[in-house]
BARO-812876 format. One line per 5 residues: number of its first residue (from 1); their letters; for each residue x, y negated, z negated of N, C-alpha, C, CB. Coordinates in nm, 3 decimals. Each point is the difference from the previous one (the first is absolute). Glycine has a CB too. Layout:
BEGIN
NUM> a> X/Y/Z/X/Y/Z/X/Y/Z/X/Y/Z ~ ...
***
This chain:
BEGIN
1> mradr> -3.264/1.047/-3.290/0.093/-0.013/-0.137/-0.044/0.104/-0.027/0.037/-0.219/-0.090 ~ 0.101/0.217/0.022/0.045/0.107/-0.097/0.073/-0.029/-0.104/-0.004/0.119/0.158 ~ 0.004/-0.059/-0.296/0.048/-0.034/-0.106/0.156/-0.071/-0.011/-0.171/0.184/-0.053 ~ 0.256/-0.132/0.176/0.091/-0.045/0.012/0.091/-0.033/0.132/-0.057/0.088/-0.204 ~ -0.074/-0.087/0.325/0.047/-0.065/0.095/-0.142/-0.018/0.086/0.268/0.092/-0.020
6> vsalv> -0.231/-0.191/0.160/-0.098/-0.027/0.011/0.020/0.035/0.145/-0.061/-0.153/-0.200 ~ -0.069/0.233/0.297/0.010/0.080/0.120/-0.046/-0.106/0.107/-0.047/0.248/-0.113 ~ 0.069/-0.288/0.204/-0.073/-0.046/0.071/0.012/0.046/0.193/0.010/-0.182/-0.240 ~ -0.120/0.201/0.258/0.021/0.039/0.149/0.009/-0.107/0.112/-0.120/0.194/-0.073 ~ 0.206/-0.179/0.163/0.054/-0.123/0.090/-0.075/0.020/0.101/0.228/-0.030/-0.057
11> rlapa> -0.306/-0.053/0.158/-0.032/0.055/0.148/0.030/-0.105/0.064/-0.175/0.156/-0.024 ~ 0.298/-0.092/0.142/0.081/-0.130/0.089/-0.110/-0.053/0.096/0.261/0.111/0.012 ~ -0.279/-0.203/0.035/-0.034/-0.044/0.131/0.010/0.094/0.114/0.067/-0.200/-0.084 ~ -0.176/0.245/0.176/0.067/0.089/0.076/0.080/-0.026/0.074/-0.136/0.083/-0.019 ~ 0.149/-0.199/0.074/0.127/-0.039/0.103/0.136/-0.016/-0.081/-0.166/-0.139/0.165
16> aprrt> 0.162/0.160/-0.304/0.095/-0.067/-0.081/0.119/0.131/0.023/-0.182/-0.170/-0.200 ~ 0.288/0.090/0.181/0.129/0.152/0.004/0.006/0.057/-0.117/0.169/-0.090/0.143 ~ -0.125/0.186/-0.120/0.020/0.083/-0.168/0.123/0.040/-0.012/-0.211/0.104/-0.023 ~ 0.319/-0.179/0.046/0.133/0.023/-0.064/0.080/-0.175/0.025/0.014/0.333/0.072 ~ 0.051/-0.294/-0.208/0.079/-0.172/0.035/0.131/-0.007/0.112/-0.046/-0.063/-0.282
21> spala> 0.067/-0.027/0.256/0.175/-0.008/0.122/0.110/-0.086/-0.116/-0.135/-0.068/0.331 ~ 0.242/0.075/-0.235/0.107/-0.080/-0.084/-0.066/-0.128/-0.006/0.222/0.116/0.073 ~ -0.285/-0.218/0.010/-0.053/-0.144/-0.028/-0.078/0.027/-0.079/0.018/-0.112/0.180 ~ -0.126/0.144/-0.209/-0.088/0.004/-0.120/0.065/0.027/-0.150/-0.166/0.082/0.178 ~ 0.253/-0.002/-0.178/0.075/0.051/-0.098/0.086/-0.137/-0.048/0.001/0.268/0.103
26> arava> 0.047/-0.341/0.001/0.129/-0.079/-0.033/-0.095/-0.121/-0.054/0.217/0.082/0.200 ~ -0.313/-0.111/-0.145/-0.136/-0.051/-0.062/-0.079/0.010/-0.111/0.009/0.016/0.168 ~ -0.049/0.106/-0.198/0.019/0.042/-0.149/0.038/0.006/-0.108/-0.027/0.036/0.089 ~ 0.188/-0.079/-0.070/0.125/0.050/-0.098/0.042/-0.157/0.009/0.094/0.300/0.056 ~ -0.127/-0.403/0.045/0.034/-0.142/-0.062/-0.122/-0.029/-0.120/0.118/-0.104/0.258
31> afpdl> -0.234/0.146/-0.200/-0.083/-0.052/-0.121/-0.021/0.084/-0.148/-0.120/-0.103/0.207 ~ 0.174/0.210/-0.182/0.011/0.110/-0.102/0.154/0.043/-0.017/-0.247/0.087/0.064 ~ 0.330/-0.111/-0.114/0.172/-0.017/0.026/0.032/0.157/-0.071/0.064/-0.327/-0.037 ~ -0.167/0.396/-0.050/0.000/0.083/-0.049/-0.062/0.152/0.032/0.037/-0.204/-0.107 ~ -0.087/0.191/0.215/-0.062/0.104/0.057/0.141/0.111/0.053/-0.247/-0.179/0.076
36> plhtc> 0.355/0.128/-0.058/0.092/0.096/0.079/0.042/0.075/-0.143/0.102/-0.157/0.250 ~ -0.114/0.147/-0.360/0.078/0.021/-0.096/-0.106/0.149/-0.088/0.134/-0.318/-0.001 ~ -0.270/0.264/0.034/-0.109/0.127/-0.065/0.058/0.140/0.019/-0.219/-0.134/0.066 ~ 0.195/0.195/-0.183/0.011/0.142/0.053/-0.106/0.044/0.077/0.119/0.051/-0.181 ~ -0.053/0.059/0.275/-0.072/0.006/0.068/-0.015/0.174/0.048/0.049/-0.278/0.038
41> vndrg> -0.143/0.397/-0.040/0.029/0.126/0.025/0.001/0.011/0.167/-0.107/0.082/-0.244 ~ 0.200/-0.037/0.283/-0.026/-0.033/0.179/0.106/0.137/0.048/-0.027/-0.347/0.029 ~ 0.054/0.341/0.091/0.074/0.078/0.064/0.141/-0.059/0.050/-0.221/0.105/0.050 ~ 0.240/-0.266/-0.043/0.106/-0.065/0.020/0.101/-0.061/-0.085/-0.134/-0.007/0.141 ~ 0.099/0.010/-0.289/0.060/-0.030/-0.082/-0.078/-0.034/-0.151/0.144/-0.055/0.211
46> ptfaa> -0.101/0.014/-0.304/-0.057/-0.017/-0.124/-0.057/-0.150/-0.044/0.159/0.194/-0.046 ~ -0.144/-0.299/0.182/-0.095/-0.108/-0.075/-0.054/-0.024/0.144/0.131/-0.128/-0.244 ~ -0.234/0.042/0.216/-0.082/-0.047/0.148/0.041/-0.046/0.119/-0.116/-0.048/-0.134 ~ 0.253/-0.027/0.115/0.092/-0.054/0.095/-0.002/0.095/0.097/0.138/-0.124/-0.146 ~ -0.125/0.255/0.129/0.004/0.113/0.038/-0.062/0.038/0.096/0.045/0.022/-0.167
51> vmddt> -0.177/-0.085/0.203/-0.100/0.052/0.084/-0.100/-0.142/0.006/0.025/0.295/-0.074 ~ -0.022/-0.420/-0.016/-0.099/-0.115/0.069/0.044/-0.083/0.135/-0.067/-0.034/-0.245 ~ 0.160/0.122/0.329/-0.023/-0.092/0.150/-0.059/0.118/0.098/0.234/-0.195/-0.018 ~ -0.304/0.317/-0.046/-0.081/0.079/0.067/-0.059/0.096/-0.106/0.130/-0.030/0.219 ~ -0.213/-0.040/-0.270/-0.131/0.073/-0.093/-0.140/-0.008/0.011/0.141/-0.029/-0.134
56> plphl> -0.217/0.101/0.090/-0.146/-0.016/0.044/-0.037/-0.186/-0.101/-0.082/0.373/0.024 ~ -0.005/-0.432/0.047/-0.061/-0.111/-0.046/-0.049/0.012/-0.114/-0.036/-0.053/0.186 ~ -0.027/0.140/-0.271/-0.058/0.035/-0.095/0.129/0.004/-0.119/-0.211/0.125/0.156 ~ 0.288/-0.044/-0.122/0.115/0.018/-0.091/0.076/-0.126/-0.050/0.020/0.212/0.118 ~ 0.014/-0.354/0.012/-0.002/-0.104/-0.038/-0.078/-0.073/-0.110/0.068/0.036/0.194
61> lehla> -0.192/-0.026/-0.139/-0.083/-0.052/-0.103/0.030/0.061/-0.157/-0.177/-0.030/0.203 ~ 0.183/0.154/-0.212/0.039/0.070/-0.128/0.132/-0.123/-0.066/-0.062/0.312/0.112 ~ 0.143/-0.284/-0.065/0.156/-0.068/-0.009/-0.034/-0.157/-0.022/0.142/0.182/0.186 ~ -0.254/-0.263/-0.102/-0.014/-0.114/-0.049/-0.057/-0.046/-0.130/0.007/0.001/0.207 ~ -0.116/0.163/-0.258/-0.074/-0.044/-0.063/0.070/-0.025/-0.162/-0.181/0.110/0.185
66> islml> 0.237/0.001/-0.180/0.143/0.013/-0.109/0.086/-0.113/-0.029/0.023/0.212/0.085 ~ -0.006/-0.301/0.012/0.078/-0.059/0.000/-0.048/-0.136/-0.040/0.105/0.158/0.139 ~ -0.217/-0.200/-0.102/-0.140/-0.097/-0.063/-0.003/0.030/-0.158/-0.175/0.027/0.232 ~ 0.129/0.105/-0.228/-0.009/0.046/-0.149/0.106/-0.021/-0.121/-0.119/0.155/0.129 ~ 0.240/-0.140/-0.081/0.132/-0.055/-0.024/0.065/-0.109/-0.051/-0.027/0.107/0.128
71> rddat> -0.077/-0.161/-0.021/0.038/-0.231/-0.023/-0.120/-0.075/-0.100/0.082/-0.054/0.320 ~ -0.173/0.161/-0.354/-0.127/-0.046/-0.097/0.043/-0.008/-0.109/-0.162/0.092/0.096 ~ 0.160/-0.234/-0.166/0.003/-0.030/-0.171/-0.026/0.130/-0.063/-0.097/-0.245/0.002 ~ -0.003/0.293/0.036/-0.127/0.106/-0.095/0.088/0.127/0.005/-0.279/-0.091/0.087 ~ 0.363/0.115/-0.024/0.039/0.141/0.042/0.154/-0.014/-0.112/-0.125/0.040/0.326
76> pacav> 0.128/0.068/-0.445/0.097/-0.017/-0.045/0.138/0.036/0.058/-0.162/0.003/-0.150 ~ 0.262/-0.079/0.101/0.132/-0.028/0.082/0.088/0.175/0.008/0.025/-0.322/-0.115 ~ -0.074/0.443/0.023/0.063/0.145/-0.021/-0.100/0.060/0.127/0.074/0.024/-0.314 ~ -0.182/-0.044/0.370/-0.105/0.044/0.079/0.079/0.078/0.101/-0.171/-0.193/-0.042 ~ 0.155/0.285/0.088/0.013/0.088/0.150/-0.139/0.061/0.036/0.257/0.079/-0.045
81> hvgtt> -0.268/-0.077/0.179/-0.121/-0.013/0.067/0.040/0.104/0.093/-0.082/-0.249/-0.035 ~ 0.019/0.351/0.071/-0.013/0.111/0.085/-0.087/0.005/0.084/0.075/0.092/-0.137 ~ -0.069/-0.084/0.263/-0.105/0.021/0.101/0.049/0.074/0.120/-0.107/-0.203/-0.077 ~ -0.053/0.235/0.138/0.034/0.166/0.090/-0.162/-0.080/0.137/0.094/0.331/-0.301 ~ -0.008/-0.312/0.383/-0.081/-0.031/0.126/-0.012/0.163/0.070/0.104/-0.294/0.044
86> ewlne> -0.267/0.316/0.019/0.036/0.086/0.087/-0.112/0.016/0.129/0.135/0.108/-0.209 ~ -0.092/-0.162/0.297/-0.103/0.040/0.152/-0.144/0.079/-0.030/0.240/0.047/0.148 ~ -0.344/-0.086/-0.188/-0.135/0.095/0.037/-0.023/-0.002/0.123/-0.110/-0.035/-0.184 ~ 0.141/-0.023/0.295/-0.020/-0.021/0.143/0.062/-0.049/0.012/-0.146/0.010/0.050 ~ 0.264/-0.034/0.031/0.063/-0.072/0.036/-0.003/-0.071/0.139/0.084/0.122/-0.166
91> degla> -0.174/-0.039/0.267/-0.113/-0.054/0.167/-0.047/-0.116/-0.054/-0.123/0.230/0.117 ~ 0.049/-0.178/-0.206/-0.126/-0.086/-0.093/0.045/-0.125/-0.044/-0.096/0.200/-0.099 ~ 0.195/-0.203/0.049/0.105/-0.123/-0.110/-0.059/0.014/-0.157/0.029/-0.224/0.212 ~ -0.037/0.334/-0.254/-0.076/0.027/-0.126/0.100/0.057/-0.116/-0.222/0.051/0.147 ~ 0.285/-0.091/-0.218/0.068/0.043/-0.097/-0.030/-0.047/-0.146/0.148/0.021/0.181
96> rvevt> -0.066/0.060/-0.293/-0.026/-0.023/-0.120/0.150/-0.050/-0.050/-0.217/0.178/-0.020 ~ 0.159/-0.292/-0.082/0.122/-0.087/-0.048/-0.020/0.036/-0.138/0.021/-0.209/0.171 ~ 0.072/0.234/-0.253/-0.008/0.015/-0.144/0.095/-0.015/-0.076/-0.132/0.116/0.043 ~ 0.110/-0.208/-0.135/0.091/-0.073/-0.126/-0.045/0.003/-0.111/0.072/-0.139/0.118 ~ 0.063/0.117/-0.225/-0.024/0.023/-0.132/0.013/-0.143/-0.070/0.086/0.253/0.014
101> ytddl> -0.120/-0.246/-0.106/-0.053/-0.163/-0.024/0.035/-0.006/-0.156/-0.233/-0.030/0.192 ~ 0.231/-0.101/-0.266/-0.024/0.003/-0.088/-0.114/-0.105/-0.063/0.216/0.114/0.030 ~ -0.203/-0.188/0.084/-0.166/-0.092/-0.035/-0.094/0.071/0.147/0.114/-0.322/-0.128 ~ -0.226/0.377/0.114/-0.096/0.015/0.119/-0.019/-0.140/0.110/-0.132/0.175/-0.183 ~ 0.112/-0.286/0.108/0.017/-0.180/0.042/0.082/0.001/0.120/0.011/-0.112/-0.246
106> valra> 0.135/0.127/0.208/0.116/-0.020/0.028/-0.005/0.091/0.102/0.099/-0.083/-0.203 ~ -0.138/0.176/0.226/0.027/0.124/0.087/-0.083/-0.020/0.076/0.078/0.156/-0.125 ~ -0.216/-0.190/0.148/-0.075/-0.065/0.087/0.036/-0.127/0.062/-0.139/0.113/-0.115 ~ 0.151/-0.205/0.040/0.095/-0.167/0.054/0.081/0.049/0.105/0.048/-0.138/-0.238 ~ 0.072/0.270/0.185/0.084/-0.001/0.058/-0.020/0.068/0.165/0.101/-0.018/-0.254
111> lraaa> -0.205/0.107/0.228/-0.045/0.085/0.144/-0.032/-0.107/0.085/-0.107/0.220/-0.093 ~ 0.002/-0.321/0.051/-0.098/-0.091/0.099/0.134/-0.085/0.032/-0.293/-0.017/-0.113 ~ 0.393/-0.041/0.049/0.084/-0.094/0.044/0.106/0.089/0.109/-0.032/-0.163/-0.245 ~ 0.072/0.263/0.237/0.069/0.131/0.058/-0.046/-0.029/0.141/-0.008/0.191/-0.208 ~ -0.154/-0.160/0.246/-0.074/0.029/0.096/0.021/-0.134/0.045/-0.158/0.191/-0.070
116> aflde> 0.103/-0.289/-0.016/0.019/-0.130/0.074/0.152/-0.051/0.117/-0.156/-0.046/-0.249 ~ 0.272/0.089/0.162/0.112/-0.016/0.032/0.006/0.078/0.184/0.087/-0.012/-0.317 ~ -0.145/0.137/0.282/0.038/0.040/0.156/-0.102/-0.014/0.112/0.138/0.162/-0.104 ~ -0.283/-0.227/-0.002/-0.065/-0.049/0.150/0.027/-0.136/0.029/-0.189/0.146/-0.018 ~ 0.265/-0.206/-0.054/0.049/-0.141/0.041/0.126/0.032/0.119/-0.061/-0.126/-0.274
121> egrec> 0.134/0.242/0.242/0.103/0.031/0.078/-0.059/0.009/0.168/0.122/0.131/-0.231 ~ -0.225/-0.056/0.217/-0.092/0.069/0.127/-0.029/-0.102/0.092/-0.121/0.167/-0.136 ~ 0.042/-0.251/0.019/-0.055/-0.154/0.088/0.117/-0.079/0.053/-0.204/-0.041/-0.160 ~ 0.303/0.046/0.106/0.129/-0.078/0.026/0.079/0.049/0.132/0.020/-0.033/-0.262 ~ -0.055/0.161/0.313/0.031/0.066/0.105/-0.113/-0.029/0.076/0.145/0.165/-0.095
126> arhdi> -0.264/-0.166/0.081/-0.103/-0.034/0.084/0.034/-0.169/0.090/-0.178/0.171/-0.199 ~ 0.194/-0.247/0.077/0.035/-0.146/-0.011/0.086/-0.033/0.112/-0.016/-0.004/-0.245 ~ 0.092/0.059/0.268/0.143/-0.010/0.096/0.008/0.092/0.095/0.125/-0.073/-0.170 ~ -0.235/0.165/0.219/0.028/0.113/0.093/0.085/0.090/-0.018/-0.053/-0.124/0.122 ~ 0.042/0.157/-0.232/0.165/0.083/-0.041/-0.094/0.154/0.021/0.191/-0.192/-0.249
131> ssphi> -0.128/0.270/0.356/-0.065/0.134/0.031/0.041/0.112/-0.147/0.034/-0.049/0.318 ~ 0.117/0.050/-0.353/0.018/0.083/-0.087/0.133/-0.008/-0.078/-0.152/0.119/0.136 ~ 0.229/-0.212/-0.114/0.133/-0.037/-0.068/-0.014/0.015/-0.150/0.058/-0.167/0.183 ~ -0.190/0.137/-0.280/0.003/-0.039/-0.123/-0.073/0.124/-0.045/0.015/-0.266/0.014 ~ -0.158/0.332/0.043/-0.035/0.112/0.005/0.035/0.128/0.094/-0.132/-0.155/-0.094
136> rshr> 0.153/0.258/0.076/0.029/0.067/0.115/-0.158/0.083/-0.002/0.316/0.017/-0.008 ~ -0.388/0.038/0.145/-0.067/0.045/0.024/0.000/0.183/-0.065/0.004/-0.231/0.186 ~ -0.082/0.294/-0.200/0.068/0.158/-0.017/-0.053/0.066/0.147/-0.020/0.041/-0.311 ~ 0.000/-0.071/0.380/-0.018/0.086/0.121/0.102/-0.081/0.124/-0.287/0.088/-0.081
***
C-alpha cells in the first residue's frame, strides 16, 4: 500500500493463459458494462475497448478492479482512478498491477473480487472442457 495507490503482485497459475480473448472480453463486459469506456493508454486507441479482446490478463484485472471501486458506495461520485500493469516475468506469469484509490479497503476488496471473477472464468472453462475460447494462451 502506498498513500495513493495499491500495488499488487499477481502470479498466474503455470498453465494459465497470459492473454484475454474476444469471448472473455464479452463475458467481462456483460458483468462490467463500463469496461470498454475506460480511458486506457495503449497502441490501438483511447479506451480499453481497443485492446480488451487481446490484452494481458493482469491488464484486465486492473480494469476490473477500477470498475469495482467505482461501483462501491464508499467511492465518491467524482472519483477518478488510474492504473498500470506491467509484466515482471511473463513466462512465469508474474505481473504488477497498481491502481489508485480513495479508500484503501475498497481497493483491496475490488482487487480480490476482480481476481475471483477471473478465477471463476477459468474454472468455468475447465468445467465445460473449453480449451481456450474464453481465455487465450500466450504461446
